[in-house]
N, C-alpha and C positions, 0 to 999 in steps of 0.2 A: 536768809541763808542759814542752813542747818550745819551743825558740827557733830562729828562722831569720833569717839575715842577708840583707837585700835592698838592692841598690845603688839609690841615688836621686840624680838630678842629676849634678853633675860630681864623681864620686868619693866622694860622701857616702854613708854607710851607716847604716842604722837597724836595731835589733833589735825584732822584734815577736813576739808570742806566737801561735803557730799550733798549737793543740792536736791537730789531727787530720791535719795535712799529712804528717808522717813516716809515720804508719800507712797512710795512703792511697797514698803514693808507691809502695809495694811491691805494691799490689793489681793483679792482672792481669785482673780482670773488668770494669774500667771501660771504657766505649766508647772506641774509638781507630780512626783511619782507616788505621793502618799501624804498623810497628815504631817504638819510641821511640829517641831518640838513644843511650841507654845500650846497647840491644841492638845497634845498628848498630856502635858502637865496639868492644864486647866481642867480637863475632863476626867482626870483620874479620881476614882472614888476615895482612895487613900494613897498617900505619897510618903514613903519612908525616906526622908532626906538625909544626906550625908553631911557631916561637919566639914565645911569647906576649909577650915583652918587646920585640919589634920588629914593625913593620908588615909585611904580606905582601909589599909592594913599596915601593921608595923613591918618593917623590913630592915635588913642590914646591908650597908654599902661597903664593899671591900675593894680597894685599889689592887690591881694585879701587880704584885711586886715579887721579888725573888723569895722573900720570907713567906708571903702568903701562898706561894706556889707549893711550899712544902706540906701544906695542909690539904692539898688536893692532888694526891699522886694517882697514877694509873693503878687500878685495882684488878687483880686477877681472880676470877671466880674459882672456887674449889672444884676441881675437875673430878672425873670418874676415878682416876688413879689414886687421888688423895682420899676419896670417900670409900672406895672398895679395895684399898691397897692389899689387904690380907688375902684376897682371892684373885689377884691379877697374875700370879706366877704361871699358871697353866690351866688347861681345860678341866672342868669338873668330871669326876667319875659319875657315870649314869647307871646306878643300879636299877633293878626292876622295881616297878611301882604299881599302885592300884590303877587299873584301867589299861595297862599294857596288854597287848594280844601276843601270845606266844604259841609256837608249835613244838610238840615233844615227839621226838623220834627215839624208839627203843631198838637196840641191836642185840642179837645173840650170836654167839660164835658158830652155832650149828643148829640144824633143824631138830625138832623133837623137844624143844624147851617150852617155856611158859607162853611165849608169844608166837613162835614159829612151829607149826605142827610137823610131825615126822613125815607125813605123806607129801609135804611140800617139796621134799628133796633138797638138793643143793641149789640155791639160787643166789644171784648176786646180792650181796648186802645182808640178807637175812634180817630184815628189819620191818617194823611197822611204824606208821606215823599217826599219832592220835589227832583228832579234830582240833582245830585252833581253839584256844581257851583265852578268856579275858581274866586277868588276875582280879579276884573279887575284892569286896571291901574288907574282908577279913585278911586279905593279903596272901591268899593261898591259891594253888592250882591242884587239880585232882589227877592222880596217875593210878591206873588199875593195879591192884596188889601192892601198891606203895602207899596208898592213902592220900591224905591231904598234905601237901608240901608247902611250907611257908616260903614265899618267893619275894615278898616286899623287902627291899633293902639289901637283897642278895644279888650277886652277879650271876649270869647264866651258868658259869663254871661251878659256882657253889651249889646251885640248885641241882645241876647234873650229878654232882658228887653225892648229894643226899639221896637222890633217886637210885643210883647204882648201889649204894650201901643197903637200902631197904629191899632191893630185889636180889641181892647177892646169893641168898640161900634158896631162891625159888626159880630164877632164870639161869641160863647157861652163859656164864661170863658176861653179864649184862653191861651194856654201854648206853648212856643216854646223851642225847644232843638237844639242847634248847635253842630254838631259832626265834629271834625277835621279829614278829610279823609287823607290828605297828607299835610305835612308842608314843603313848598318850600321857604318861605321867611326867615327862620332861619336855614341857613346851614353853615357849616364850611368846608373849603377845607384842606385836609391833603395831602401834596405833598412830593416829594423827595424820600429818601431811606427808603420807607415802602413797604411792600409786596403787598398792594392793594391800590394805590393812588386813592382818590375819593373825591367827594363833598358830605358830609354826612348831613342828616337832624338831627337836635338837638332833644334831648329828653326833654320833658317838665319838668322832674325832675331836669335837669341840669347835665352837663357833664364836666369833667376836661380835661386837656390837655392829660393826660395818657389814659383817656377813649377814646378819639378820635383816638389816635394812635393805641390803641387796636382794635378799630372797623375797622381801615385801614389795619389790618393784622399784626401789630407790625413792629418793625424796622427790616431792612434787613442786617444791618452791626453789627460789634462788639459794645457792649454797651459802652466800654471805649473810643471809637473813634467817638461816635455819639453826635451831638449837635442838640438842638431843638430851632428853631426860631419861635416866635409868632409875627405875624403882625396884628395890630388892628388900623384901621384908619391910622393916620400918625405916629404911634408909633411902634417901632420894638425892640424886646429884644431877647437875645440868652442865653441859659443855657445848660450846659452839661447834657446829658441824665442821667448820674450817679447821678448828683445833684438832678435832677427831681425825681428820685426814692428814694434817701437817705434823701431828705429834703421835707417832705410833704407840707410845706408852699409854696414851689415853684410850686406845682402842682395845679395851680389856675383854676377856672372855665372859660370855653370858652364862647364867646358871638357871636351872629349872625354876619356873615360876616368875622369872624376871619380866618386867614390863618396860618396853622401850617406846617412849613417846616422842614423836617428831613434831615440832611446832615451828611455824614461821613467825618470827618476832620482828615485825617491821619497826626498826629503830629510826626515829625521825626527830628533827628539830624545826623550830619556826624562825624565820628571818623577817624582820620588819624594818622600816625606816629607809635611810639613804644607802641601801645596798643594791647591787645589780639585780638581784632576784628577791621577791617577797613571797612568802607562803611556806608550805610544808616541804621540807627537803629530806630525802632519804640519806642515812649514813652510808649505806652500801658496804663500806669497809667495816672490819670488826672494830677498829679503834679510830677515833677522829679527834683532832686537837682543835682548839679555838681558832688558830690560824687557818687550818684547813676548812673549818666550818665557815669562816668569813669568805674564804676563797670559793667554796662551793656555792655560796650565796651571791656570787658575782663580784665580790670585792666591794670597796667603797667607791661610791659615785663621786668623781672628781668635782663635779659642778654643784654637789649638794652636801656631801658628808663632812662632818667635823671629825677628823681622825682622833682627836683627843677625847671623844665621847662615844666609845664603843662599849656596849653593855651586854652582859650575859645574865639572864634571869634563871634562877634555879631554887628548888626547895632543898636545903642543906640539912644534914643531920645535926641536931642541936649539940650533940657531943663534940663535933668538930668546931662549931662556933664557940662553945664553952672553952675548949682548949686554946682558942685564940684570944680569950678574955671577954667574950660577949656574954652577958647574963641572960640567956634566952632559953626558952622551953619549946617543945614541940606543939604544933597547933593541930588539934583534931587528929592526932595520931600520925600526921605527916611531918615533913621537915619544916624548917623555918625559912620564910621568904628571904632570899639573899640576892643581891645584885653585885656582880663582879665588873668593875670598870677597868677597861684597858685603854691606856693613853698611847695611841699609835703614832702620835707626833714624836714620841721618844723612840729613837731607833732600836734601843735595847729591848723594848716591849715585844718586838717581833720574835725574839728568842724565847721570851717567857710564854707568849701565846702559842708557840709551837710545842711547848711542853705541858700546856694546860689541857686536861682531858675533857672532851665534850661527853655529856650523858644523854640518854634517851629523854626526849621531851624538854630539852633546854630551849631557851628563847634568846636569840641574838637581836639586839636593837641598836641601830646606828643613828645617832642624832643628826639633825640638820645643822649646818653652820649658821651663825647669826646673819651672815650676809644674805642667806636664802630668805630669811624672814623679811628683810628689807625689800628684796625683790618682789615678794608677795604683796607688800603694801603698795609698791609702785604699780604693780599690775592692777590692783583694785582701783587705784586712783585713775589710771589711764582708761579703765573700762567705764567709769562713771563721769569723768570730767568731760566737759564740752562747752561749746558756746562761749559766752563772755567770761564765765568763771573758770574755764579751763586753764588759761595761763596762770591765774592766781594760784590755783590748786597745785599745778605742776611746780611752780617756784617754791611754794611752801613745803611740798613733799620732798623736793630735791634738797632743800636745806636740812630737813629732818634726817633724810638718809645720809647726808654727809656727816652730821653729828654722830649718828649711830655707828657708821663705819670707823670713825676716829676712835670710838670707845672699844 
């Protein structure tokens, strides 16, 4: 008769009789979806083995307490209003710039002047309109008898005044009208997850970030997973689309040259172990707490989970751990591996879990109860025991299970 040692619970071991297991373990005709672990290890050219006496990586274990909670508050990103506060009061002035296309109309009070010949007689308006002009790289436009007029940085009214002054001694009470045909110097780029990415001309009345996104066809992804980044000169700030809608102060005016980038940020966490759902789960909401994360994962399985052993895995800023008294440093530029343990056998822990913020790429692991491990042993015993040895094995396993449950 053969004996095998099987680990059960927290380091406890039990000896059970497995009369056929050893013989069957060497059989190569049993169904299998691929090579077994023994073949993989034995046929490896090189094998970098881990030290079984040490964890694969160092980590910190923190019990979720009221004091520990103070080191993990909800953090608010610096929004558009904070980053571009100096320019949020109103729309920008949009002077003429290089690339703008303008039309110049010249009026005289009567015929016989510089632009309206005397034989034209009296006609409505007494004006001429020059061909459309593009403000060149020198920043000027050309007006007959007035010469090159500097237009860049000037308003249409200021340019009109210069033209009228230069023609005053040559035309009959001249009046100039500058019409902006196309505004190309004041454009905003809207890129990313929008339905119609484009470089859009700004409205003279002023437009906000949401106005520009609307003109680009709106966002193409879910609002709860969309973030808006505004880039202006050397400053960049990001805000959640939901905050942009819910907080009007964040919806600031755009300025010429701004870049609005819309991105879908799928925030997820992983759930493993004795929870109702295992796998990758979407945040969906802007903020999520540990209690809500466990709930979205289906809660704790009543027949399997140990409520006292609910863990959250995260890479934590070493500065936070240092402030808690842990002498740690960052690993490869990332945070330090940290496990937060929530003992949900304690009723008060639910209040703390409802205040503990979840972060993108967190991992929730719910450990099995010790009794589950005993059940696994009994299942193995029942699957291999039979014949004469069956009753002997069942009695031995029953005694062992009884001792484990008492512990």
